GUTOR-674300 format. One record per residue (C-alpha): x, y, z; residue in one letter. Coordinates in steps of 0.25 Angstrom, whole numbers, plus 5000, padded with zeros to 4 digits. Example, Ala and Ser with C-alpha at 12.3 -4.5 7.8 and 13.67 -1.06 7.14 Angstrom:
! residues 2
x: 5049 y: 4982 z: 5031 residuo: a
x: 5055 y: 4996 z: 5029 residuo: s
***
This chain:
! residues 405
x: 5403 y: 5428 z: 5354 residuo: m
x: 5399 y: 5414 z: 5358 residuo: t
x: 5391 y: 5413 z: 5371 residuo: n
x: 5394 y: 5402 z: 5380 residuo: s
x: 5383 y: 5397 z: 5388 residuo: p
x: 5384 y: 5393 z: 5402 residuo: k
x: 5390 y: 5379 z: 5404 residuo: k
x: 5384 y: 5367 z: 5411 residuo: a
x: 5390 y: 5365 z: 5425 residuo: f
x: 5385 y: 5353 z: 5434 residuo: s
x: 5394 y: 5351 z: 5446 residuo: p
x: 5390 y: 5336 z: 5446 residuo: t
x: 5395 y: 5333 z: 5432 residuo: l
x: 5409 y: 5330 z: 5437 residuo: d
x: 5404 y: 5320 z: 5446 residuo: g
x: 5396 y: 5314 z: 5435 residuo: y
x: 5409 y: 5313 z: 5426 residuo: r
x: 5416 y: 5306 z: 5438 residuo: a
x: 5405 y: 5296 z: 5439 residuo: l
x: 5405 y: 5293 z: 5424 residuo: a
x: 5420 y: 5292 z: 5423 residuo: a
x: 5420 y: 5282 z: 5435 residuo: i
x: 5409 y: 5274 z: 5429 residuo: a
x: 5418 y: 5272 z: 5416 residuo: v
x: 5430 y: 5269 z: 5424 residuo: l
x: 5423 y: 5258 z: 5432 residuo: v
x: 5416 y: 5253 z: 5420 residuo: l
x: 5430 y: 5250 z: 5413 residuo: h
x: 5436 y: 5245 z: 5425 residuo: a
x: 5425 y: 5235 z: 5427 residuo: s
x: 5426 y: 5230 z: 5413 residuo: v
x: 5441 y: 5229 z: 5412 residuo: i
x: 5442 y: 5222 z: 5425 residuo: s
x: 5431 y: 5212 z: 5421 residuo: g
x: 5423 y: 5216 z: 5433 residuo: f
x: 5410 y: 5218 z: 5425 residuo: i
x: 5411 y: 5204 z: 5419 residuo: f
x: 5413 y: 5197 z: 5433 residuo: r
x: 5402 y: 5205 z: 5440 residuo: n
x: 5390 y: 5206 z: 5431 residuo: h
x: 5380 y: 5212 z: 5441 residuo: a
x: 5389 y: 5224 z: 5443 residuo: v
x: 5396 y: 5223 z: 5429 residuo: g
x: 5383 y: 5226 z: 5422 residuo: q
x: 5383 y: 5240 z: 5429 residuo: y
x: 5398 y: 5243 z: 5428 residuo: l
x: 5398 y: 5240 z: 5413 residuo: v
x: 5388 y: 5251 z: 5411 residuo: r
x: 5396 y: 5261 z: 5418 residuo: l
x: 5400 y: 5267 z: 5404 residuo: d
x: 5387 y: 5275 z: 5407 residuo: v
x: 5397 y: 5285 z: 5412 residuo: g
x: 5401 y: 5288 z: 5397 residuo: v
x: 5386 y: 5291 z: 5395 residuo: s
x: 5387 y: 5301 z: 5407 residuo: v
x: 5399 y: 5308 z: 5400 residuo: f
x: 5391 y: 5309 z: 5387 residuo: f
x: 5379 y: 5315 z: 5394 residuo: l
x: 5388 y: 5325 z: 5402 residuo: i
x: 5395 y: 5329 z: 5388 residuo: s
x: 5381 y: 5331 z: 5382 residuo: g
x: 5376 y: 5339 z: 5393 residuo: f
x: 5388 y: 5348 z: 5395 residuo: l
x: 5392 y: 5351 z: 5381 residuo: l
x: 5378 y: 5353 z: 5375 residuo: y
x: 5373 y: 5362 z: 5386 residuo: r
x: 5380 y: 5374 z: 5382 residuo: p
x: 5375 y: 5373 z: 5367 residuo: f
x: 5361 y: 5371 z: 5372 residuo: v
x: 5362 y: 5383 z: 5382 residuo: l
x: 5368 y: 5392 z: 5372 residuo: a
x: 5356 y: 5390 z: 5362 residuo: r
x: 5346 y: 5391 z: 5373 residuo: l
x: 5351 y: 5404 z: 5378 residuo: n
x: 5353 y: 5409 z: 5363 residuo: g
x: 5368 y: 5410 z: 5364 residuo: h
x: 5378 y: 5405 z: 5354 residuo: a
x: 5383 y: 5391 z: 5355 residuo: s
x: 5395 y: 5389 z: 5364 residuo: p
x: 5409 y: 5391 z: 5357 residuo: s
x: 5412 y: 5378 z: 5349 residuo: l
x: 5427 y: 5382 z: 5349 residuo: k
x: 5426 y: 5382 z: 5364 residuo: r
x: 5418 y: 5369 z: 5364 residuo: y
x: 5427 y: 5361 z: 5355 residuo: f
x: 5440 y: 5366 z: 5362 residuo: v
x: 5434 y: 5362 z: 5375 residuo: g
x: 5430 y: 5348 z: 5371 residuo: r
x: 5444 y: 5346 z: 5364 residuo: f
x: 5452 y: 5350 z: 5376 residuo: l
x: 5443 y: 5342 z: 5386 residuo: r
x: 5445 y: 5329 z: 5379 residuo: i
x: 5457 y: 5328 z: 5370 residuo: y
x: 5469 y: 5332 z: 5378 residuo: p
x: 5466 y: 5323 z: 5390 residuo: a
x: 5462 y: 5312 z: 5380 residuo: y
x: 5475 y: 5313 z: 5372 residuo: w
x: 5484 y: 5312 z: 5385 residuo: v
x: 5476 y: 5299 z: 5389 residuo: a
x: 5477 y: 5293 z: 5375 residuo: l
x: 5492 y: 5296 z: 5374 residuo: i
x: 5493 y: 5289 z: 5388 residuo: a
x: 5485 y: 5277 z: 5383 residuo: v
x: 5492 y: 5275 z: 5369 residuo: v
x: 5506 y: 5279 z: 5371 residuo: w
x: 5510 y: 5280 z: 5386 residuo: i
x: 5503 y: 5268 z: 5392 residuo: f
x: 5502 y: 5261 z: 5379 residuo: r
x: 5489 y: 5254 z: 5382 residuo: q
x: 5489 y: 5240 z: 5375 residuo: p
x: 5481 y: 5237 z: 5363 residuo: g
x: 5479 y: 5242 z: 5349 residuo: p
x: 5468 y: 5251 z: 5353 residuo: k
x: 5477 y: 5259 z: 5362 residuo: h
x: 5487 y: 5262 z: 5350 residuo: q
x: 5488 y: 5273 z: 5340 residuo: i
x: 5495 y: 5268 z: 5328 residuo: n
x: 5491 y: 5278 z: 5317 residuo: s
x: 5489 y: 5293 z: 5314 residuo: v
x: 5474 y: 5290 z: 5312 residuo: g
x: 5473 y: 5283 z: 5326 residuo: e
x: 5480 y: 5294 z: 5332 residuo: f
x: 5470 y: 5304 z: 5327 residuo: v
x: 5459 y: 5295 z: 5330 residuo: a
x: 5463 y: 5293 z: 5345 residuo: y
x: 5468 y: 5307 z: 5348 residuo: f
x: 5456 y: 5314 z: 5341 residuo: g
x: 5446 y: 5305 z: 5348 residuo: l
x: 5441 y: 5299 z: 5335 residuo: f
x: 5445 y: 5284 z: 5338 residuo: q
x: 5431 y: 5280 z: 5340 residuo: q
x: 5427 y: 5282 z: 5325 residuo: y
x: 5437 y: 5272 z: 5320 residuo: f
x: 5436 y: 5257 z: 5323 residuo: a
x: 5451 y: 5255 z: 5324 residuo: k
x: 5452 y: 5266 z: 5335 residuo: t
x: 5439 y: 5265 z: 5342 residuo: a
x: 5440 y: 5263 z: 5357 residuo: y
x: 5455 y: 5264 z: 5356 residuo: g
x: 5466 y: 5273 z: 5362 residuo: g
x: 5458 y: 5277 z: 5375 residuo: i
x: 5447 y: 5267 z: 5374 residuo: q
x: 5437 y: 5275 z: 5381 residuo: q
x: 5440 y: 5287 z: 5373 residuo: a
x: 5429 y: 5282 z: 5363 residuo: w
x: 5420 y: 5290 z: 5372 residuo: i
x: 5428 y: 5303 z: 5370 residuo: l
x: 5426 y: 5301 z: 5355 residuo: c
x: 5411 y: 5301 z: 5357 residuo: v
x: 5413 y: 5314 z: 5366 residuo: e
x: 5421 y: 5321 z: 5356 residuo: v
x: 5411 y: 5318 z: 5345 residuo: s
x: 5400 y: 5323 z: 5354 residuo: f
x: 5408 y: 5336 z: 5356 residuo: y
x: 5408 y: 5338 z: 5341 residuo: i
x: 5394 y: 5334 z: 5339 residuo: f
x: 5388 y: 5343 z: 5350 residuo: l
x: 5390 y: 5357 z: 5344 residuo: p
x: 5385 y: 5352 z: 5331 residuo: l
x: 5372 y: 5347 z: 5338 residuo: w
x: 5371 y: 5360 z: 5345 residuo: a
x: 5372 y: 5368 z: 5332 residuo: f
x: 5361 y: 5359 z: 5326 residuo: l
x: 5352 y: 5361 z: 5338 residuo: l
x: 5355 y: 5376 z: 5338 residuo: r
x: 5351 y: 5377 z: 5323 residuo: g
x: 5338 y: 5368 z: 5326 residuo: l
x: 5334 y: 5377 z: 5338 residuo: t
x: 5337 y: 5391 z: 5332 residuo: r
x: 5323 y: 5394 z: 5328 residuo: k
x: 5316 y: 5387 z: 5340 residuo: t
x: 5314 y: 5391 z: 5355 residuo: k
x: 5313 y: 5376 z: 5359 residuo: n
x: 5328 y: 5374 z: 5359 residuo: i
x: 5327 y: 5364 z: 5371 residuo: v
x: 5316 y: 5356 z: 5364 residuo: v
x: 5324 y: 5356 z: 5351 residuo: m
x: 5337 y: 5352 z: 5359 residuo: e
x: 5329 y: 5340 z: 5366 residuo: l
x: 5324 y: 5335 z: 5352 residuo: a
x: 5338 y: 5336 z: 5347 residuo: g
x: 5343 y: 5327 z: 5358 residuo: l
x: 5332 y: 5317 z: 5356 residuo: v
x: 5337 y: 5316 z: 5342 residuo: v
x: 5351 y: 5315 z: 5346 residuo: l
x: 5348 y: 5304 z: 5356 residuo: f
x: 5340 y: 5296 z: 5346 residuo: l
x: 5352 y: 5297 z: 5336 residuo: v
x: 5361 y: 5291 z: 5346 residuo: g
x: 5352 y: 5279 z: 5348 residuo: i
x: 5350 y: 5278 z: 5333 residuo: a
x: 5365 y: 5278 z: 5330 residuo: y
x: 5368 y: 5268 z: 5340 residuo: r
x: 5357 y: 5258 z: 5335 residuo: m
x: 5362 y: 5261 z: 5321 residuo: l
x: 5376 y: 5258 z: 5324 residuo: v
x: 5372 y: 5245 z: 5331 residuo: l
x: 5363 y: 5240 z: 5320 residuo: s
x: 5375 y: 5240 z: 5310 residuo: f
x: 5385 y: 5235 z: 5320 residuo: d
x: 5379 y: 5227 z: 5332 residuo: p
x: 5394 y: 5225 z: 5337 residuo: g
x: 5394 y: 5239 z: 5342 residuo: n
x: 5402 y: 5247 z: 5332 residuo: a
x: 5412 y: 5258 z: 5336 residuo: v
x: 5401 y: 5268 z: 5330 residuo: e
x: 5393 y: 5265 z: 5343 residuo: i
x: 5403 y: 5273 z: 5350 residuo: s
x: 5402 y: 5286 z: 5341 residuo: w
x: 5395 y: 5298 z: 5346 residuo: l
x: 5381 y: 5296 z: 5340 residuo: p
x: 5380 y: 5283 z: 5348 residuo: a
x: 5380 y: 5292 z: 5360 residuo: f
x: 5371 y: 5303 z: 5355 residuo: f
x: 5360 y: 5299 z: 5365 residuo: d
x: 5368 y: 5300 z: 5377 residuo: q
x: 5374 y: 5313 z: 5373 residuo: f
x: 5360 y: 5318 z: 5370 residuo: a
x: 5356 y: 5315 z: 5384 residuo: l
x: 5367 y: 5324 z: 5390 residuo: g
x: 5363 y: 5335 z: 5379 residuo: m
x: 5349 y: 5333 z: 5385 residuo: l
x: 5354 y: 5337 z: 5398 residuo: l
x: 5361 y: 5349 z: 5392 residuo: a
x: 5348 y: 5354 z: 5385 residuo: v
x: 5339 y: 5353 z: 5397 residuo: v
x: 5350 y: 5359 z: 5406 residuo: s
x: 5352 y: 5371 z: 5396 residuo: a
x: 5337 y: 5373 z: 5394 residuo: g
x: 5335 y: 5374 z: 5409 residuo: r
x: 5347 y: 5384 z: 5410 residuo: e
x: 5342 y: 5393 z: 5399 residuo: a
x: 5328 y: 5393 z: 5404 residuo: g
x: 5322 y: 5386 z: 5392 residuo: k
x: 5317 y: 5374 z: 5399 residuo: t
x: 5313 y: 5369 z: 5412 residuo: r
x: 5315 y: 5354 z: 5414 residuo: i
x: 5307 y: 5349 z: 5425 residuo: a
x: 5312 y: 5335 z: 5426 residuo: w
x: 5326 y: 5341 z: 5426 residuo: g
x: 5323 y: 5349 z: 5439 residuo: e
x: 5317 y: 5336 z: 5445 residuo: i
x: 5328 y: 5327 z: 5442 residuo: v
x: 5338 y: 5337 z: 5447 residuo: g
x: 5332 y: 5336 z: 5460 residuo: r
x: 5333 y: 5321 z: 5461 residuo: h
x: 5347 y: 5317 z: 5456 residuo: p
x: 5345 y: 5304 z: 5463 residuo: w
x: 5333 y: 5300 z: 5454 residuo: a
x: 5342 y: 5304 z: 5442 residuo: c
x: 5353 y: 5294 z: 5446 residuo: w
x: 5342 y: 5283 z: 5450 residuo: a
x: 5337 y: 5284 z: 5436 residuo: i
x: 5351 y: 5284 z: 5430 residuo: a
x: 5354 y: 5271 z: 5439 residuo: a
x: 5341 y: 5265 z: 5434 residuo: l
x: 5346 y: 5267 z: 5419 residuo: c
x: 5359 y: 5262 z: 5422 residuo: f
x: 5353 y: 5249 z: 5429 residuo: w
x: 5345 y: 5247 z: 5417 residuo: v
x: 5356 y: 5249 z: 5407 residuo: v
x: 5365 y: 5240 z: 5415 residuo: s
x: 5356 y: 5228 z: 5418 residuo: t
x: 5343 y: 5229 z: 5410 residuo: q
x: 5346 y: 5230 z: 5395 residuo: v
x: 5355 y: 5219 z: 5393 residuo: g
x: 5369 y: 5226 z: 5392 residuo: l
x: 5381 y: 5217 z: 5393 residuo: p
x: 5391 y: 5217 z: 5403 residuo: v
x: 5404 y: 5221 z: 5396 residuo: g
x: 5407 y: 5227 z: 5382 residuo: y
x: 5399 y: 5219 z: 5372 residuo: t
x: 5391 y: 5222 z: 5360 residuo: r
x: 5378 y: 5228 z: 5363 residuo: l
x: 5365 y: 5227 z: 5354 residuo: s
x: 5358 y: 5239 z: 5349 residuo: s
x: 5347 y: 5238 z: 5360 residuo: s
x: 5358 y: 5236 z: 5371 residuo: q
x: 5366 y: 5248 z: 5365 residuo: r
x: 5353 y: 5256 z: 5366 residuo: l
x: 5350 y: 5252 z: 5380 residuo: a
x: 5365 y: 5255 z: 5384 residuo: w
x: 5364 y: 5270 z: 5378 residuo: s
x: 5351 y: 5273 z: 5383 residuo: l
x: 5354 y: 5267 z: 5397 residuo: g
x: 5367 y: 5275 z: 5398 residuo: y
x: 5361 y: 5288 z: 5393 residuo: g
x: 5350 y: 5288 z: 5403 residuo: l
x: 5359 y: 5284 z: 5414 residuo: t
x: 5368 y: 5295 z: 5411 residuo: a
x: 5357 y: 5305 z: 5409 residuo: f
x: 5350 y: 5303 z: 5423 residuo: f
x: 5363 y: 5302 z: 5429 residuo: f
x: 5367 y: 5316 z: 5425 residuo: l
x: 5354 y: 5323 z: 5427 residuo: l
x: 5357 y: 5327 z: 5441 residuo: p
x: 5369 y: 5335 z: 5435 residuo: a
x: 5360 y: 5343 z: 5426 residuo: v
x: 5348 y: 5345 z: 5434 residuo: f
x: 5346 y: 5349 z: 5449 residuo: g
x: 5353 y: 5357 z: 5460 residuo: n
x: 5368 y: 5352 z: 5458 residuo: q
x: 5370 y: 5355 z: 5473 residuo: d
x: 5360 y: 5346 z: 5478 residuo: k
x: 5359 y: 5330 z: 5479 residuo: s
x: 5369 y: 5320 z: 5484 residuo: l
x: 5371 y: 5315 z: 5470 residuo: i
x: 5376 y: 5329 z: 5465 residuo: r
x: 5385 y: 5330 z: 5478 residuo: k
x: 5391 y: 5317 z: 5475 residuo: l
x: 5394 y: 5321 z: 5460 residuo: l
x: 5400 y: 5334 z: 5465 residuo: r
x: 5410 y: 5327 z: 5475 residuo: h
x: 5424 y: 5332 z: 5473 residuo: p
x: 5430 y: 5318 z: 5470 residuo: v
x: 5419 y: 5315 z: 5460 residuo: l
x: 5421 y: 5329 z: 5454 residuo: v
x: 5436 y: 5327 z: 5452 residuo: f
x: 5434 y: 5313 z: 5446 residuo: v
x: 5424 y: 5320 z: 5436 residuo: g
x: 5433 y: 5331 z: 5433 residuo: v
x: 5444 y: 5321 z: 5429 residuo: v
x: 5434 y: 5311 z: 5423 residuo: s
x: 5439 y: 5313 z: 5409 residuo: f
x: 5453 y: 5308 z: 5413 residuo: g
x: 5447 y: 5296 z: 5420 residuo: i
x: 5440 y: 5292 z: 5408 residuo: y
x: 5452 y: 5294 z: 5399 residuo: l
x: 5462 y: 5286 z: 5408 residuo: w
x: 5454 y: 5275 z: 5415 residuo: h
x: 5455 y: 5265 z: 5404 residuo: e
x: 5470 y: 5266 z: 5403 residuo: l
x: 5472 y: 5263 z: 5418 residuo: f
x: 5462 y: 5252 z: 5418 residuo: l
x: 5471 y: 5245 z: 5407 residuo: d
x: 5483 y: 5249 z: 5415 residuo: r
x: 5478 y: 5241 z: 5428 residuo: f
x: 5478 y: 5228 z: 5420 residuo: f
x: 5491 y: 5231 z: 5414 residuo: i
x: 5498 y: 5235 z: 5427 residuo: s
x: 5492 y: 5223 z: 5435 residuo: t
x: 5494 y: 5213 z: 5424 residuo: g
x: 5480 y: 5209 z: 5424 residuo: s
x: 5470 y: 5207 z: 5413 residuo: t
x: 5458 y: 5216 z: 5409 residuo: p
x: 5445 y: 5208 z: 5413 residuo: f
x: 5453 y: 5199 z: 5422 residuo: d
x: 5443 y: 5192 z: 5431 residuo: p
x: 5453 y: 5195 z: 5443 residuo: g
x: 5453 y: 5210 z: 5440 residuo: a
x: 5449 y: 5219 z: 5451 residuo: n
x: 5440 y: 5230 z: 5447 residuo: i
x: 5443 y: 5238 z: 5459 residuo: f
x: 5458 y: 5238 z: 5457 residuo: a
x: 5456 y: 5241 z: 5442 residuo: v
x: 5447 y: 5253 z: 5446 residuo: l
x: 5456 y: 5258 z: 5457 residuo: i
x: 5468 y: 5257 z: 5447 residuo: f
x: 5462 y: 5263 z: 5435 residuo: a
x: 5453 y: 5273 z: 5443 residuo: g
x: 5464 y: 5279 z: 5451 residuo: s
x: 5474 y: 5281 z: 5439 residuo: l
x: 5463 y: 5286 z: 5430 residuo: s
x: 5459 y: 5297 z: 5441 residuo: l
x: 5474 y: 5301 z: 5442 residuo: v
x: 5475 y: 5302 z: 5427 residuo: a
x: 5462 y: 5309 z: 5426 residuo: a
x: 5466 y: 5319 z: 5436 residuo: a
x: 5480 y: 5322 z: 5429 residuo: l
x: 5472 y: 5323 z: 5416 residuo: s
x: 5463 y: 5333 z: 5421 residuo: w
x: 5474 y: 5341 z: 5428 residuo: s
x: 5485 y: 5341 z: 5417 residuo: l
x: 5477 y: 5340 z: 5404 residuo: i
x: 5462 y: 5342 z: 5405 residuo: e
x: 5461 y: 5354 z: 5414 residuo: k
x: 5473 y: 5362 z: 5408 residuo: p
x: 5468 y: 5359 z: 5394 residuo: v
x: 5454 y: 5364 z: 5396 residuo: m
x: 5460 y: 5377 z: 5400 residuo: k
x: 5465 y: 5379 z: 5385 residuo: l
x: 5450 y: 5380 z: 5381 residuo: r
x: 5450 y: 5394 z: 5387 residuo: e
x: 5462 y: 5398 z: 5378 residuo: r
x: 5457 y: 5391 z: 5365 residuo: w
x: 5442 y: 5393 z: 5366 residuo: a
x: 5439 y: 5404 z: 5376 residuo: p
x: 5425 y: 5404 z: 5382 residuo: g
x: 5415 y: 5415 z: 5381 residuo: a
x: 5409 y: 5414 z: 5395 residuo: s
x: 5414 y: 5414 z: 5409 residuo: s
x: 5409 y: 5400 z: 5411 residuo: d
x: 5421 y: 5395 z: 5404 residuo: d
x: 5430 y: 5401 z: 5414 residuo: a
x: 5426 y: 5392 z: 5425 residuo: v
x: 5439 y: 5385 z: 5431 residuo: p
x: 5441 y: 5371 z: 5426 residuo: l
x: 5439 y: 5365 z: 5440 residuo: d
x: 5425 y: 5371 z: 5440 residuo: r
x: 5423 y: 5371 z: 5425 residuo: r
x: 5411 y: 5370 z: 5417 residuo: s
x: 5408 y: 5355 z: 5415 residuo: l
x: 5407 y: 5355 z: 5400 residuo: d
x: 5422 y: 5358 z: 5399 residuo: e
x: 5425 y: 5344 z: 5404 residuo: r
***
């Protein structure tokens, strides 16, 4: 019988998801309205708000890897792979399929990238494989390329956990081996990115594949290892206890990293080709920004500090709960703003606030419906298809363990 280790639960992570989703929405509204090009002083920061994607990657690395590490540290069997994969499938695909159908066939978004014209394209888009083919890359729901990365990570993670379990089977220094492995994974991410750009400086589609983000996922997995090690009593991280008492300092360092990557490393305002050095600065800057930004969620008393109270505000928590829907639907409504008003994207006269209000409010409504009618009911099927082995899995969905989202 498989033992299921205690799941990670941080009451602030919904707030973090909300801020990350809002950041991505503001970024895309700023770009499509042309605001970042008309206001360089502000635009150089707004165009870097895709750091919200890095926040999502680190959260995934933290929450999904932690049960594997904790099981190994406590001498338990690995978490059920059937339950893991069923949960990941139900969490992503049903809501994504509904949004994809809406974009392609209900709203009939213009442009060849929003059309499905063959069985191969159907399989690619509905299977979230589109990013691995030049013809379909960034098609369908444009921002779903990130879901392709996430799905690849879901498949990779148990393989990585199996590898580390084998390497640490005869050693007592499991945490040290885990940290060494993450250093390797981090460096592989950097090396892969540099290798791809050395062959294709034009930023080939391969730069959006999972290995290009190993460094960012490794930072989230680092938080998982340290957190699990402390819970299992295998290690005591003094710096973690210190930073946990000073969340404002963590956010100040994150702000400094964000300022550096936005203004000090020569990244362009807009979506243009990046050199190898620019891409390296981009990835490191985003990873460090997200890492320090998330530290207060992992360390310290979660009931103390104004930052944590803000992140636990009911409004922000609600936005975080439905953030996946916001992510899926917001590009559609950004496009519909210009279609419905008869204006043109990047029009010098486009009002960013009008764009944000229109797309933001409709995205929130669509996300709330997606959560209530699709995501929440579908996740209950996991108990039928892959029953859990511990009482932790019986937490009601309105207070559920965060790795189920």
